[in-house]
PAROZA-22693 format. One record per residue: x, y, z of N, C-alpha, C in turn. Coordinates in steps of 0.2 Angstrom, whole numbers, plus 5000, padded with zeros to 4 digits. Last residue first. Layout:
N
   n.c1   n.c2   n.c3   ca.c1   ca.c2   ca.c3   c.c1   c.c2   c.c3
      X      Y      Z       X       Y       Z      X      Y      Z
...
***
This chain:
336
   n.c1   n.c2   n.c3   ca.c1   ca.c2   ca.c3   c.c1   c.c2   c.c3
   5047   4894   4975    5048    4887    4971   5046   4887   4963
   5046   4904   4983    5051    4906    4977   5052   4899   4973
   5032   4913   4989    5036    4907    4989   5040   4907   4982
   5028   4926   5000    5030    4924    4994   5035   4918   4993
   5017   4926   5013    5024    4925    5012   5024   4923   5004
   5006   4939   5021    5007    4933    5016   5015   4933   5015
   4993   4947   5028    4999    4945    5029   5001   4939   5025
   4981   4961   5025    4984    4953    5023   4991   4953   5025
   4969   4970   5032    4976    4969    5032   4978   4963   5031
   4955   4979   5025    4959    4972    5027   4966   4973   5026
   4943   4989   5028    4949    4990    5029   4953   4982   5030
   4928   4988   5017    4932    4986    5023   4940   4987   5023
   4912   4995   5013    4919    4993    5011   4923   4991   5018
   4901   5000   5016    4901    4993    5013   4907   4990   5011
   4903   5012   5020    4901    5007    5025   4902   5001   5022
   4917   5021   5015    4911    5019    5013   4910   5013   5018
   4931   5025   5014    4926    5029    5020   4918   5027   5018
   4938   5018   5007    4935    5024    5004   4930   5027   5008
   4947   5008   5012    4939    5007    5012   4935   5013   5009
   4961   5001   5004    4957    5007    5006   4949   5007   5005
   4969   4986   5012    4965    4989    5008   4962   4996   5009
   4986   4980   5012    4981    4984    5014   4976   4986   5010
   4999   4968   5015    4995    4971    5010   4989   4974   5013
   5015   4963   5019    5008    4965    5022   5006   4968   5015
   5026   4948   5018    5024    4955    5016   5017   4957   5019
   5041   4939   5017    5034    4941    5021   5032   4947   5019
   5054   4934   5014    5048    4935    5009   5042   4936   5012
   5061   4945   5027    5063    4939    5022   5058   4940   5017
   5048   4955   5033    5055    4952    5034   5055   4946   5029
   5039   4964   5025    5041    4964    5032   5048   4961   5033
   5036   4976   5012    5039    4969    5014   5041   4970   5022
   5020   4982   5008    5026    4982    5011   5029   4976   5013
   5006   4991   5001    5011    4984    5001   5017   4986   5003
   4990   4996   4997    4995    4997    5000   5000   4990   5000
   4977   4994   4991    4982    4999    4988   4988   5000   4992
   4963   4984   4987    4970    4985    4990   4974   4990   4986
   4948   4985   4990    4952    4989    4986   4959   4990   4989
   4946   4968   4995    4943    4975    4993   4948   4978   4990
   4940   4950   4995    4945    4956    4995   4942   4962   4994
   4937   4935   4996    4935    4941    5000   4941   4946   5001
   4933   4926   4982    4938    4928    4987   4936   4935   4990
   4924   4921   4973    4923    4920    4980   4929   4922   4985
   4925   4926   4961    4928    4918    4962   4927   4918   4968
   4923   4939   4961    4918    4935    4957   4919   4928   4958
   4935   4944   4966    4930    4943    4970   4924   4939   4967
   4950   4937   4962    4944    4940    4958   4938   4938   4964
   4967   4937   4962    4962    4936    4966   4955   4941   4963
   4983   4930   4958    4978    4935    4956   4971   4933   4958
   5000   4930   4960    4994    4928    4963   4989   4932   4960
   5012   4933   4952    5013    4929    4958   5006   4926   4961
   5017   4934   4937    5011    4935    4941   5011   4930   4946
   5032   4943   4931    5028    4936    4933   5022   4937   4937
   5039   4950   4917    5034    4951    4923   5032   4945   4924
   5052   4960   4910    5049    4954    4911   5046   4954   4917
   5048   4975   4902    5051    4972    4907   5048   4965   4908
   5045   4979   4884    5043    4979    4891   5047   4975   4896
   5056   4988   4873    5054    4981    4876   5052   4982   4882
   5060   5001   4869    5054    4998    4866   5051   4992   4870
   5071   5005   4876    5066    5010    4874   5060   5006   4872
   5076   4996   4891    5075    4997    4884   5070   5001   4882
   5086   5003   4905    5079    5001    4902   5079   5001   4894
   5099   4996   4913    5097    5001    4907   5091   4999   4905
   5097   4987   4924    5100    4994    4926   5098   4999   4920
   5080   4979   4922    5087    4980    4921   5090   4987   4922
   5067   4974   4933    5071    4979    4930   5078   4980   4928
   5056   4963   4934    5063    4963    4934   5065   4969   4930
   5041   4962   4943    5044    4964    4937   5052   4964   4939
   5027   4952   4949    5035    4954    4950   5039   4956   4943
   5012   4955   4956    5016    4953    4950   5023   4955   4952
   4995   4953   4960    5002    4954    4963   5007   4951   4958
   4979   4959   4957    4985    4955    4955   4991   4957   4958
   4962   4958   4960    4969    4961    4964   4974   4956   4960
   4946   4965   4959    4951    4961    4956   4958   4963   4959
   4929   4968   4960    4936    4968    4964   4941   4963   4961
   4914   4976   4958    4920    4973    4955   4927   4974   4958
   4903   4982   4963    4906    4977    4967   4913   4973   4964
   4897   4992   4956    4895    4986    4955   4899   4980   4958
   4903   5003   4961    4894    5003    4961   4892   4996   4959
   4916   5003   4963    4912    5003    4969   4905   5002   4968
   4928   4993   4956    4922    4997    4954   4917   4998   4960
   4945   4990   4953    4940    4991    4957   4934   4995   4955
   4959   4981   4950    4952    4983    4946   4947   4984   4951
   4976   4982   4953    4969    4981    4955   4964   4984   4950
   4992   4976   4956    4987    4980    4951   4980   4978   4954
   5008   4979   4963    5001    4978    4965   4996   4981   4960
   5022   4974   4960    5019    4978    4958   5011   4975   4959
   5040   4973   4966    5033    4970    4966   5029   4975   4963
   5054   4972   4957    5048    4976    4960   5043   4973   4960
   5071   4969   4957    5065    4967    4957   5060   4972   4960
   5084   4975   4958    5080    4978    4953   5074   4974   4952
   5089   4971   4970    5091    4968    4964   5087   4969   4958
   5074   4973   4980    5081    4973    4980   5083   4970   4973
   5060   4974   4983    5064    4970    4987   5071   4970   4986
   5050   4987   4982    5057    4986    4980   5060   4980   4984
   5034   4990   4977    5038    4988    4983   5044   4985   4980
   5019   4999   4973    5025    4997    4972   5029   4994   4978
   5002   4999   4970    5007    5001    4974   5013   4997   4971
   4992   5000   4959    4990    5004    4966   4996   5003   4971
   4989   5002   4942    4994    5000    4948   4992   5004   4955
   4974   4994   4936    4978    4999    4937   4983   4998   4942
   4966   4985   4923    4970    4985    4929   4974   4993   4930
   4961   4983   4910    4957    4985    4915   4959   4987   4922
   4974   4971   4905    4968    4976    4902   4963   4977   4909
   4989   4973   4914    4984    4969    4912   4977   4973   4910
   5003   4981   4907    4997    4982    4912   4991   4977   4909
   5020   4980   4905    5014    4978    4902   5008   4977   4908
   5031   4993   4906    5027    4988    4911   5020   4987   4906
   5046   5001   4902    5040    5000    4900   5036   4994   4904
   5055   5012   4913    5054    5005    4910   5047   5004   4908
   5065   5026   4913    5059    5024    4914   5058   5016   4910
   5075   5038   4920    5074    5033    4917   5067   5030   4918
   5076   5050   4929    5073    5051    4922   5073   5045   4918
   5078   5048   4942    5085    5051    4938   5082   5052   4930
   5067   5043   4947    5068    5050    4948   5074   5053   4944
   5061   5031   4936    5066    5033    4942   5066   5040   4942
   5045   5024   4933    5050    5029    4932   5054   5029   4938
   5036   5012   4924    5038    5013    4930   5045   5018   4929
   5023   5014   4913    5030    5015    4914   5030   5015   4922
   5011   5004   4903    5013    5010    4906   5020   5011   4908
   5001   4998   4889    5008    4999    4892   5007   5005   4897
   4990   4997   4882    4991    4991    4886   4998   4991   4889
   4995   5007   4870    4990    5004    4871   4992   4997   4876
   5008   5020   4874    5006    5014    4870   5001   5010   4873
   5003   5036   4880    5007    5030    4881   5004   5024   4876
   4996   5047   4880    4999    5046    4874   5003   5040   4874
   4996   5051   4896    4993    5052    4890   4998   5050   4885
   5002   5037   4908    5001    5044    4906   4999   5044   4899
   4992   5024   4915    4997    5026    4910   4996   5034   4908
   4987   5026   4931    4985    5025    4925   4991   5027   4921
   4996   5029   4943    4990    5024    4943   4988   5021   4936
   5013   5030   4940    5007    5033    4940   5001   5028   4941
   5026   5025   4949    5023    5024    4944   5016   5027   4945
   5044   5026   4956    5037    5028    4956   5033   5025   4950
   5059   5024   4964    5055    5022    4959   5048   5024   4960
   5075   5029   4970    5067    5030    4971   5063   5029   4964
   5087   5018   4965    5085    5024    4968   5077   5025   4969
   5093   5008   4959    5090    5011    4955   5087   5017   4958
   5100   5000   4970    5103    5002    4964   5100   5008   4960
   5090   4999   4980    5096    5001    4982   5101   5004   4977
   5074   5006   4977    5078    5001    4976   5085   5003   4977
   5059   5012   4985    5067    5014    4985   5071   5007   4983
   5044   5016   4978    5048    5012    4982   5055   5014   4980
   5026   5021   4975    5033    5023    4976   5037   5017   4981
   5011   5024   4967    5015    5019    4970   5022   5022   4970
   5004   5035   4962    5000    5030    4966   5005   5026   4970
   5002   5049   4955    5008    5045    4958   5006   5040   4964
   4987   5049   4947    4994    5052    4948   4999   5047   4951
   4973   5050   4947    4977    5044    4944   4984   5046   4943
   4966   5062   4950    4965    5055    4954   4969   5049   4952
   4967   5070   4938    4971    5071    4945   4970   5065   4949
   4970   5059   4924    4966    5062    4929   4970   5064   4935
   4982   5057   4915    4975    5055    4913   4969   5059   4917
   4996   5068   4915    4992    5062    4918   4984   5063   4915
   5001   5079   4910    5003    5073    4907   4999   5067   4909
   4997   5090   4918    4993    5090    4911   4995   5083   4908
   5007   5091   4927    5001    5088    4929   4996   5087   4923
   5024   5087   4926    5018    5090    4922   5011   5087   4924
   5033   5078   4931    5032    5085    4934   5027   5090   4931
   5034   5068   4923    5030    5067    4929   5028   5074   4933
   5040   5067   4910    5034    5070    4911   5031   5071   4918
   5054   5075   4919    5049    5075    4914   5046   5069   4913
   5056   5071   4937    5059    5072    4930   5052   5073   4925
   5054   5080   4952    5051    5075    4947   5054   5076   4941
   5063   5083   4967    5062    5085    4960   5058   5080   4955
   5057   5078   4983    5062    5075    4977   5060   5080   4971
   5058   5089   4997    5054    5086    4992   5058   5084   4986
   5060   5087   5015    5062    5088    5008   5057   5085   5003
   5054   5083   5027    5061    5085    5027   5064   5088   5020
   5040   5086   5037    5042    5086    5030   5050   5087   5031
   5034   5077   5051    5038    5083    5048   5041   5082   5042
   5029   5065   5056    5024    5069    5051   5029   5075   5048
   5037   5058   5062    5032    5062    5067   5028   5067   5063
   5046   5051   5055    5039    5048    5057   5035   5052   5061
   5050   5063   5042    5051    5060    5048   5045   5057   5050
   5048   5062   5024    5045    5064    5030   5048   5060   5036
   5050   5068   5007    5052    5064    5013   5049   5067   5020
   5039   5067   4993    5041    5071    4999   5044   5066   5004
   5034   5069   4977    5037    5064    4982   5041   5068   4987
   5019   5075   4968    5026    5076    4971   5027   5069   4975
   5006   5081   4960    5010    5076    4960   5017   5078   4963
   4991   5084   4967    4997    5088    4966   5002   5084   4966
   4983   5071   4964    4981    5079    4965   4987   5084   4963
   4994   5060   4974    4990    5063    4968   4988   5070   4969
   5011   5056   4980    5005    5061    4981   5000   5060   4974
   5022   5047   4991    5020    5050    4983   5012   5052   4984
   5035   5048   5002    5027    5048    5001   5027   5050   4994
   5045   5040   5012    5045    5043    5006   5038   5042   5004
   5053   5043   5029    5047    5039    5024   5047   5044   5018
   5067   5037   5039    5063    5042    5035   5058   5040   5030
   5074   5033   5055    5069    5032    5048   5067   5038   5045
   5081   5033   5066    5084    5037    5062   5079   5036   5054
   5076   5025   5077    5075    5032    5077   5077   5036   5072
   5090   5013   5079    5082    5015    5080   5082   5022   5079
   5099   5004   5067    5099    5010    5072   5092   5012   5073
   5099   4995   5058    5101    4992    5064   5101   4998   5069
   5093   4998   5046    5101    4999    5046   5104   4997   5053
   5081   4997   5040    5084    4992    5041   5092   4991   5042
   5077   5010   5037    5072    5005    5041   5075   4999   5043
   5082   5020   5029    5085    5018    5035   5080   5014   5040
   5066   5024   5022    5074    5024    5021   5076   5023   5028
   5052   5017   5015    5055    5019    5020   5064   5020   5018
   5036   5022   5006    5042    5017    5007   5046   5020   5012
   5020   5024   4999    5024    5024    5005   5030   5020   5004
   5007   5033   4990    5012    5028    4989   5017   5029   4996
   4997   5044   4994    4995    5036    4991   5001   5032   4991
   4989   5057   5000    4994    5054    5000   4993   5047   4998
   4981   5070   4998    4980    5064    4995   4987   5060   4994
   4982   5084   5002    4982    5079    5007   4982   5072   5004
   4979   5093   4993    4986    5092    4994   4987   5085   4998
   4966   5095   4994    4969    5090    4988   4976   5089   4989
   4965   5097   5011    4961    5096    5004   4965   5092   5000
   4981   5099   5019    4972    5099    5019   4970   5098   5011
   4993   5095   5030    4991    5095    5023   4984   5095   5023
   4996   5105   5044    4993    5099    5042   4991   5100   5035
   5011   5116   5042    5005    5115    5045   5002   5108   5042
   5023   5120   5039    5023    5116    5045   5016   5115   5046
   5026   5128   5028    5024    5130    5034   5023   5126   5040
   5033   5119   5018    5034    5126    5018   5033   5129   5026
   5029   5106   5019    5036    5107    5019   5037   5115   5021
   5015   5101   5029    5018    5105    5023   5025   5106   5025
   5014   5086   5037    5014    5092    5037   5017   5096   5031
   5002   5072   5041    5008    5074    5037   5008   5081   5036
   4997   5070   5059    4996    5072    5052   5002   5073   5048
   4998   5053   5067    5000    5061    5067   4998   5063   5059
   4996   5042   5080    4994    5045    5074   4995   5052   5073
   5002   5026   5087    5003    5034    5086   4999   5036   5080
   5000   5013   5088    5005    5017    5093   5004   5024   5093
   4988   5002   5088    4989    5007    5086   4994   5012   5090
   4991   4984   5086    4990    4989    5090   4992   4996   5086
   4983   4969   5079    4987    4975    5078   4986   4980   5083
   4985   4951   5077    4982    4957    5080   4987   4963   5078
   4990   4940   5070    4984    4940    5075   4981   4946   5077
   4998   4932   5057    4997    4939    5060   4989   4938   5064
   5009   4919   5060    5003    4921    5058   5001   4928   5061
   5019   4913   5068    5021    4915    5061   5015   4918   5058
   5015   4911   5080    5016    4905    5076   5016   4907   5069
   5007   4925   5080    5007    4919    5084   5008   4914   5079
   5009   4944   5081    5010    4937    5077   5010   4931   5082
   5004   4961   5078    5006    4955    5083   5005   4949   5079
   5011   4977   5073    5008    4971    5072   5009   4964   5077
   5008   4992   5077    5012    4987    5079   5009   4980   5078
   5009   5007   5067    5005    5002    5070   5011   4996   5072
   5006   5024   5066    5011    5019    5068   5008   5013   5071
   4999   5034   5052    4999    5029    5058   5005   5025   5059
   4996   5049   5045    5001    5044    5047   5000   5040   5053
   4984   5057   5034    4986    5054    5041   4991   5049   5041
   4980   5062   5021    4986    5065    5025   4987   5062   5032
   4969   5056   5017    4968    5062    5020   4974   5065   5023
   4973   5042   5013    4971    5047    5008   4970   5055   5010
   4985   5037   5025    4979    5038    5023   4977   5043   5017
   4999   5026   5029    4997    5032    5027   4989   5033   5024
   5007   5017   5040    5002    5018    5036   5000   5024   5035
   5021   5007   5046    5018    5014    5045   5013   5013   5040
   5025   4997   5059    5022    4996    5052   5018   5004   5051
   5039   4995   5068    5034    4998    5067   5031   4997   5060
   5052   4991   5074    5046    4987    5074   5039   4990   5073
   5063   4998   5073    5059    5001    5078   5052   4996   5079
   5069   4992   5062    5073    4994    5068   5068   4994   5073
   5060   4990   5052    5062    4984    5056   5066   4986   5062
   5046   4998   5047    5053    4999    5051   5055   4993   5055
   5037   4996   5032    5039    4993    5038   5046   4995   5040
   5024   5004   5025    5030    5004    5025   5033   5000   5032
   5009   5008   5014    5013    5004    5020   5020   5004   5019
   4994   5016   5009    5001    5015    5008   5004   5012   5015
   4980   5018   5011    4983    5018    5005   4990   5016   5004
   4966   5019   5021    4973    5018    5021   4976   5016   5013
   4954   5024   5025    4956    5025    5018   4963   5025   5018
   4956   5026   5043    4952    5023    5037   4955   5026   5030
   4955   5034   5056    4959    5029    5054   4955   5025   5049
   4956   5052   5056    4952    5046    5055   4956   5040   5053
   4961   5064   5067    4963    5059    5061   4958   5054   5062
   4960   5072   5077    4957    5075    5072   4958   5070   5066
   4960   5059   5089    4961    5067    5089   4957   5069   5082
   4956   5047   5080    4961    5048    5084   4962   5055   5084
   4943   5036   5076    4945    5043    5075   4950   5044   5081
   4941   5021   5067    4940    5025    5073   4944   5031   5072
   4935   5006   5060    4936    5012    5059   4936   5017   5065
   4945   4990   5062    4939    4995    5063   4941   5001   5061
   4950   4978   5050    4952    4983    5055   4946   4988   5056
   4952   4962   5048    4948    4967    5046   4948   4972   5052
   4966   4952   5044    4962    4955    5049   4958   4961   5045
   4973   4936   5039    4970    4942    5037   4966   4945   5042
   4988   4925   5037    4983    4930    5042   4980   4935   5038
   4996   4921   5028    4998    4921    5035   4994   4926   5040
   4997   4911   5013    4993    4916    5017   4995   4914   5024
   5009   4910   5001    5006    4907    5007   5003   4912   5012
   5010   4913   4984    5010    4916    4990   5007   4910   4995
   5008   4909   4970    5014    4909    4973   5015   4912   4980
   4992   4902   4972    4997    4904    4967   5004   4903   4970
   4991   4899   4988    4987    4900    4983   4991   4904   4978
   4992   4889   5003    4995    4891    4998   4989   4893   4992
   4987   4891   5020    4987    4888    5013   4990   4892   5008
   4990   4897   5032    4995    4892    5031   4993   4889   5023
   4973   4901   5035    4980    4902    5036   4984   4898   5035
   4963   4894   5021    4964    4895    5029   4971   4898   5030
   4949   4893   5010    4956    4894    5011   4957   4896   5018
   4937   4891   5006    4941    4885    5005   4947   4887   5007
   4931   4904   5007    4928    4898    5010   4932   4893   5010
   4944   4915   5008    4939    4912    5004   4936   4907   5009
   4952   4922   5018    4951    4925    5011   4947   4922   5007
   4945   4926   5034    4947    4920    5029   4947   4924   5022
   4948   4936   5047    4945    4935    5040   4948   4930   5036
   4948   4943   5063    4951    4938    5058   4946   4937   5053
   4946   4960   5067    4942    4953    5067   4946   4949   5061
   4952   4970   5080    4952    4967    5073   4950   4960   5072
   4952   4982   5089    4948    4976    5088   4948   4973   5083
   4968   4988   5093    4962    4987    5089   4959   4981   5088
   4975   4994   5107    4974    4987    5104   4967   4987   5099
   4984   5008   5107    4977    5005    5107   4977   4999   5104
   4997   5015   5118    4995    5011    5113   4987   5009   5114
   4999   5022   5130    5000    5026    5123   4998   5021   5117
   5002   5008   5139    5001    5014    5139   5003   5018   5132
   4995   4993   5130    5001    4997    5135   4999   5004   5134
   4979   4995   5126    4984    4990    5128   4989   4994   5132
   4960   4996   5126    4968    5000    5128   4972   4993   5129
   4952   4994   5110    4954    4992    5118   4960   4994   5120
   4940   5003   5100    4947    5000    5102   4947   4999   5109
   4923   4997   5097    4929    5002    5097   4935   4998   5099
   4911   4990   5095    4915    4989    5101   4920   4994   5102
   4910   4993   5081    4905    4996    5086   4908   4995   5093
   4920   4986   5075    4920    4994    5074   4915   4997   5080
   4916   4973   5078    4923    4976    5081   4923   4984   5080
   4904   4972   5071    4904    4971    5079   4911   4975   5081
   4908   4973   5058    4903    4979    5061   4903   4978   5068
   4917   4962   5057    4919    4969    5056   4915   4975   5059
   4907   4952   5059    4912    4952    5064   4916   4960   5063
   4900   4955   5046    4897    4955    5053   4902   4956   5059
   4909   4952   5036    4905    4958    5037   4903   4960   5044
   4913   4939   5039    4917    4944    5040   4914   4951   5041
   4901   4932   5035    4903    4932    5043   4908   4938   5044
   4900   4936   5023    4895    4938    5027   4897   4938   5034
   4911   4928   5019    4912    4935    5018   4905   4938   5022
   4907   4915   5021    4913    4918    5025   4913   4925   5024
   4897   4913   5013    4896    4913    5020   4901   4917   5024
   4897   4925   4998    4898    4918    5002   4897   4919   5010
   4885   4932   4988    4889    4934    4993   4890   4927   4997
***
């Protein structure tokens, strides 16, 4: 374990022990610790096709009955300046990131609410609370207060629209074979990612290829029933999708092993044509690949969201384990 990682662990432990600091009324300034991605990289440095713009280790805390941990999805509301995050336990958190000179330097927790059931309005519980993928509608239309969140789930596979206060607005019907729980390899490997493309609509992908899929291939699905073959790196699983537009899809792949500390993260860009080929996989470009065995301070990254322009957020799921961390990475994709 490198010196930077050890220092990061110590700072994170101190931050968590100190707890949150009060900011403006109704907001909590999280005691987030700055963390370097490796011993040789600093904010502003380039690696692969991205430029680092700050990474923070966020503390675990409890707000009401919701625990701020196990973050698995992100979405940015440009109109209201809010970064939404969901947890594996059905929590929805409103965050306000802080920047200095284009770098991420802090985070405030604005609100925490539970995601509610569509039928009875009660908080999601148990296996129905396993929210994983997140995107936003009406987040960049110049009007405040009209955003809708699109959430995908595991265990009980579904895609539901929510208001930012956690109230469910409606459920999207899933096309075949996504509507069949028996088509998935595991209840915990269902609809891991979701994003909304202006032309292709709502897109989603299971964490692992469905049963019977060609070796080394998985699929990105639209709710209209179309699907695009996607070549998956051996050992990796899809953990998030983000739609920048024009048929481009950012795909976050990761391999993570809790017991042996294996952690690999790859950010890729796929180009989806309007009409998918039945046999040809989509074109994919690897933007960056990070392996903890090579000295990168990474964790179980599961959430991805576009901020502004070519700048993005990425967050890790700490699995509620003391030896894992919630890392919020801010970066820029370089187009040269």
